[in-house]
N, C-alpha and C positions, 0 to 999 in steps of 0.2 A: 841320680845321674844327670837329670836335666839341669840341675843347678850348675854343673860343671861346664856343659857345652852349650846351653841355651844362649848365654851372652854372645858367643861366637856366631850362632845362627842369626841373632838379631843384627849384628854388625854386617854379616855377609848379605843379609836381606836389604839393609840400608844402602850398601854399596851397589847392589843390583838395581834398586829403585832409582838411585841417582844416575847410573849408567843408562837406564832406559829413558829417563827424562832428557838427559843430554843428547842421546841418539836421536830422539824425536825432534828436539829443538834444532839440532843441526840440519835435519832433513827439512824442517819448516823454513829455516833461513835460506837453504839452498834453493827451494822452490820460489821464495820471495825474491832472491837475487836474480833468478832467471826470468822473472815476470816482465812483461812488456808494458804494463800499465803503471802509472805513477802510484796507484793505490797498492798494487801488489808488491812493489819494490820499497814501500815505506816500512823499513825495518823496525822502527820504534813501535808502530802499530802492530806489526806481526808478533813482536816479542810480548807486548802487553796483552794481545789476544791469547797467545799461547799460555801465559800464566793466569789467564782469566777462566780457564777450564776448571771445573770442580775436580775433575780427575787429577789434573796436574797438581793443584793446590793440596789435595788430599794425599797424594803420593809424596809431595815435599814434606808435609807434616809427618807422614808415616816414617820417612827416612830419618827425620830429626828424632822422632820418638824412639825408633828402633836403635839408632846410634846412641842416644842418651841412655836407654835401658841397657844396652850391651856394655857400654863403658861403666855404668854404675854396677852392673853385675860382676864385672871383672875386678872392680875396686873393692867390692863388698863380698868377700868369699863366704861369710857366715851364712849357713843354710836357714837360719831362723829370722834374719833381719828382713822385715817387709820393706818394700820399696817406699820411698818418701811420697807424700801426698801429691806434690806437684808432678812427679813422674807418673803416678797412678792416673791422674786426670789427663795428662798428655797422652798416655797410651790408650786410655779409654776413648778419648775423642778421636784419635787416629784410627783405632780399631773400628769405631762406629762408622766413620766416613768411608773407610776402605770397604767395609762390608756392604754399605749402601752403594758404593761405586760399582762393586762387582755385581750386585743384584740388578741395579738399574741398567747398567750397560748390557748385561746378557739377556735381560728381558725386553728392553726398549730400543737399544741402539745396535745390537749385534748385527742385524740384517741390513742396516743402512749402508748403501754403496757410497764409497768415497772416491775422489779422483785417483786414477791409477798412479801408484808411486808416492802418494802424499803421506802414507802411513808406513812406519817401520814395523814390519810384521811382528818380530820377536818383542820389540818394545811395547807394542800394543797389548800383547798377551801378558807381559809382565805387569804392566800398569793396571790392567783390568781383571786379571785372573790370579796370577801368581802372588802378588803382594796382598790382595784381599784374602787369599787362602792362608797366607802366612800370618796375617794379623788376626784372623779367626783362630788359628792354631795357638797364637800367643795368648788369646783370651782363655782358651780351654786348657792349655797345658803349661804355660810359662810358670816357673817357680816364683814364690814370694810375691805374688800379686796382692796388693792391698785392697781390702774391701772398702768400697765407697758408699756414702749415703745416697739416697734417692735424689737429692738435690743436684747431683752430678749430671743427671739427665738434662736438666735445664741448662747447665753449662755447655753440654754437647750441642744444644739447639742454637746457641748464639751465632756461631760462625755460619751455618747454612742460611740463617735469616739475613745476616749481613750480606752474604754472597748473592742471594736472590735480589735484594734491594739494589746492590751495586750493579748487578748484571742488567736488570730491567731499566735502570737509569742510564747506564753507559751505552746500552745497545743502540739507542737512537742518536748518539753523539759520535759514532764511529762509522767510517765508510768501510765496507767489507773489502779486504784486500783482493780476494779472488774474483769477485764479481763486480765491484764498483757500486753495489747497492748502498743506499744512504743509511744503512743500519747493519749491525752484526750481532748475532746471537750465537753463543757457543753450542747450543743444542736445539734441534728442530722443535722439540716439544715446548720450548719457551717462546717461539715466534708467534706473535699475534696474527700473522698472515695465514696460519693454518685454519682449517675448517673449525668453526666455533669461536675463533678470535680470542679475545682476552678471557672469555669464559673457559675455554679449553685450557688456556695457560694456567688459570687459577686452579682448575681441577688437578692438573699435573703437579702444580706446586703443593697443593694440599696432600696429594697422594705421596709425594716424596717426603714431605714434612712428617707424615704419619710413619713412613718407613724409617726415617731417621730417628724419630722419638722411640719407635718400637725397637730399633736396633740398639740404641743407647740404653734403653731399659733392660734389654736382654743381656748386654755386656755387663751392666752393673749387677744384675741378678746373678749371673754366672760368677762374678767376682765375689759377691757376698756368700753365695752357696759354697764356693771353693774354700773360702776362709772359714766357714762354719765346719766343714768337713775336716779341714786341716787342724783346727782347734780341738775337735773331738778326738782326732787321731793322736794328737800330742798329749791330751789329757789321759788317754787310754794307755800310753806308754810310760807315764810317770808312776813310779812305785808308790804304793799306798802310804808309806811313811812320809814321803815327800809331799803328797797331797795334803796330809794332815798338817804340815807346816804352813 
């Protein structure tokens, strides 16, 4: 049954993710437009900062992966055709990043107070809770998931590494729109001004890297395990005469 309706769930989730991203972007632009400082009103910086959040980038990737997976599922009605490798890798990466987003946000960032009205409540929950849960469910229950080799874990690690390097380099080249500070970090745990300085930043980066690699390994393991179970089930349903052939 999941083969029939799962593509629609993926497409609906992709639409929801895009709606949540757009809603938060509009709110951020409204706040920037009402700012009284030249930094706050600098829309190109506000937009660039918005799309520099790992959460936003991960949700954009998840929306693309879910849409591609849903469209592919609708176009390929066969219940035995495994998803192509490019789609399997895309879904694996998106699932990994969204699972990490959900874990990191709810463990490290959930209690951090933000300026009143700066966050769209429902959008925040969709991006940090709903889509991560949907991507986890996709790993566990989506039909026709392709088993990937362990090398896919290394592929999943590429984007976060690039993101950290980009963030740490860019941070000191940007003036924070809200405060006018001569730097801007998307998350407090990346700021070297925290107690412990760059040492604390390095520890957080290593911790998140371990979580990402662990999540990617888990996603790949589940995919390989599900493929093994599916193959065993398929073999068990084949008549003995056919097996002999």
